N, C-alpha and C positions, 0 to 999 in steps of 0.2 A: 335157550329158544333161539331161532334164527330164521333166516330166509330160505325157502326152498325155491331155488332159481329154476324156472321153466323157460327154455328158449325153443320157440317154435320156428323152424328153418323152413319158411314157406317159399322162397324164391331162390332158385339156383344161381341166377345172375344179378339179383337185386332188381331195382326199378329205375335207376338213374345211371347214365343217360338213357334216352329212349331206345337206343340199340340194345342195351343190356335188358331193358324191359321186354323187348321183343323176343330176345334169347330165352328169357324166363317163361314166357307164354308158350313159346315153341317147345321148350323142354317138357312143360307140364301136359300139353295137349297132344303132342306128337312125339318127337325125339330130337334131341340135339346133344352131342357128346359133351362130357365134362372137360372143358378146356380151361386150365387155370390161368393162361395168358389173357383169356377174355373176361376174367374175373369171377370164375366159378367158385362160389361160397367164399368170395373175398371178405364180405362183411362178418361172416361167422368166424373166419381165421382171426380177424382183428379183435373181435369180442373174446375169443379164447385166449389170446395173448394177454388181454386186459385181466381176465379172470385168473390165469395162471400167475401172473405177476403178483396178484393179491392173495394167492393161495385160497381162492373161493371155488367152490364145486358147484356143478350144475347138472340138471337133466336137460338133454339135448335131443329134440324130437325131429326126425327126418321123414319127409315124404318120399314117394318112389322116385321123384324127379330131383331130389336133393341129396342123394346117398353120399356119405362122406368119402372124401379123397384119402389117399394114404397120408398126406400131410395133416388133414384134419384129424385122422385116427390118431396120429402120433401125438397131437396137441391134446386130444381127449384123454389119452392114456397118461400123458405127463401130468395132466391136472386132476386125474382121479375123477373124471366126470362119468356120467351114466347115459347110455344111448337108449332113446325111447322111439316108439312108433307113433308118427303123426298120421293117424288113420284118415285115408280118403274114401276109399270104396267100402263103405259101411252098409251095403245092401244086405248082407248075410254074414253068418259065422264063417262060411267057406271063403268069401272075399276078405274078410278080416285075417284069416289064417294065411291067405295067399300073400297079403302085404307084409305080415309078420314074417313069413318065411324068406320073402325077397330081401328084407333088411338083414336078417339073421345069416343068410348064406353070403350076402355081399360083405358083411363086416366080419364074419367068422366068429360070432359071439352070440349068446342068448340075449334075448330082449324081454325085460320084465316090467317095463313101463309103457303106458299108452295114453295119448291124448287124441282129440278129434280136430281134424282140419275143418274150420268154419263152424258157425254157431246156429245154422239153420236159416240164415237169411238170404244168402246168394250162392251161386255156383261158382266155384273156384278151381276150374280145371276139367279136362275131359273125363277123368276117372272119379271126380268128386261126387259123392252122393250127398245132396244138400241137407236132408232132415237131421236135426240134432237129436239123438235118442240114447241118452246116457245109460238108461236102465239095460239097454241091450249090451253096451260096451262093458258094463261092470260084469254081467253074466259071462260074456265071451272071454274077457280077461281072466277071470277066475277058472273058467273051464280050460284055458290054455296055460294055466299055472304061472300066471303073471302075478305081480305083487302090488302094483300102483296104477291107479287111474287119476289123471289130473284133468278136471272139467272146465268148461268154458263160461260158466255163469259169472256175472259181474258184480256180485255182492260178496266181497271178501270177508265179511263177517260170518258167513256160513262155516260151520265147523266140519271137520272131516269125519268120515264114517268108516267102521271096520266092518265090511260086508262078510268076511270069512277070516279064519285064522291066517295070518301072515298076509293079508290083504288090506290095503287102505285106500280110500277114495276121497279126494278133495273136490268137492262139487264146483268150486269157485276159485278165483284167483284175484290178486290185486294186479290190474293191468296198469303197467307204468305209462303206457300211451294214453294221454287224456281223453282222446276220442272214444275210448271203450270203458271209461270210468266216470262216475258220479264224482267229480272233483270237489264239489261242495260238501258232500257226505264222507268222502274218503280222500282227503288231501294226504300228501306225503307224511305229514305230521301223524295222521292216524296210523300209518303203516309203522313209523318209529315206535309209537307206544305199544301196538299190538304185537309186533314181533319181538318186543322185549319180554313178553310173558308166554308166548306160544310160537309155534312154527307157522309161518304164513307163505303161501305160494306167490311168487313175484313173476309175472309173466312178460317177456319181452320178445320182439322180433328183431333180429340183428340189423336189417337195413333201416327199419323205422327208427330204432334207437340211435344208430350212429349218424344218421343224417340230421339229428337235432342235437346241437352242443349241449343244450340245457338238460335234455333227458340223459345224455351220456354223463354229465357231471352228476345229476342226481343218482344215477345208477351206481357210479363209483363211490359216491358217499354212503349209499345205503349198504352196500356190501362191506364197506370198510367199518361202519358203525355197528351193523347188526350181526355180520357174519353170515355163514351159509352152512347148509347141512344136507346130507344124503340120508333119506329115510331108510332104516333097516327093517 
């Protein structure tokens, strides 16, 4: 039993300093090219080096504005990680398929995992459809012959479900960032106990994780103690 690492790549240029935050917003709402010298996916690159050094595997979910560079794809392949769709435009099955196709054509590989950008509270980008409707994503993912849905609920005690043959859905995750977790009910010690007997999804965002040395240290300790897995 182990951690199922979920990395949501929300920001192409992070959020600090302010100029990079502006580039992230510009990329999400309109267009700005992927320029690595400006820090494109710099936090994800650092996180992938950390995972690869520990031989830890992860699911990495990309938005249409955070598509992986050649260097990121090389690190993903070296570490045996899996690419997933971080769905923004969830207005219909057609918009879902459009985003899946964009990611698959860009990376040159099939995508079998999906998560949703945002949990239904706020609008995060021009293309982002705010409502969080997991029952739709489950149906769409199965129809598109995908095999995994990782949901946004904040109760990591919820168990996964098998909606169909060769398909699994985790409705919730252990959000390592404290702002998205009931830290009294679900401290890190809870995760250490629970993931020793079953697989648990651990959700992180690269820029939020790496800007906090304590979270970064916790993350490194967790993957070292519990190990990681890719669901088959």
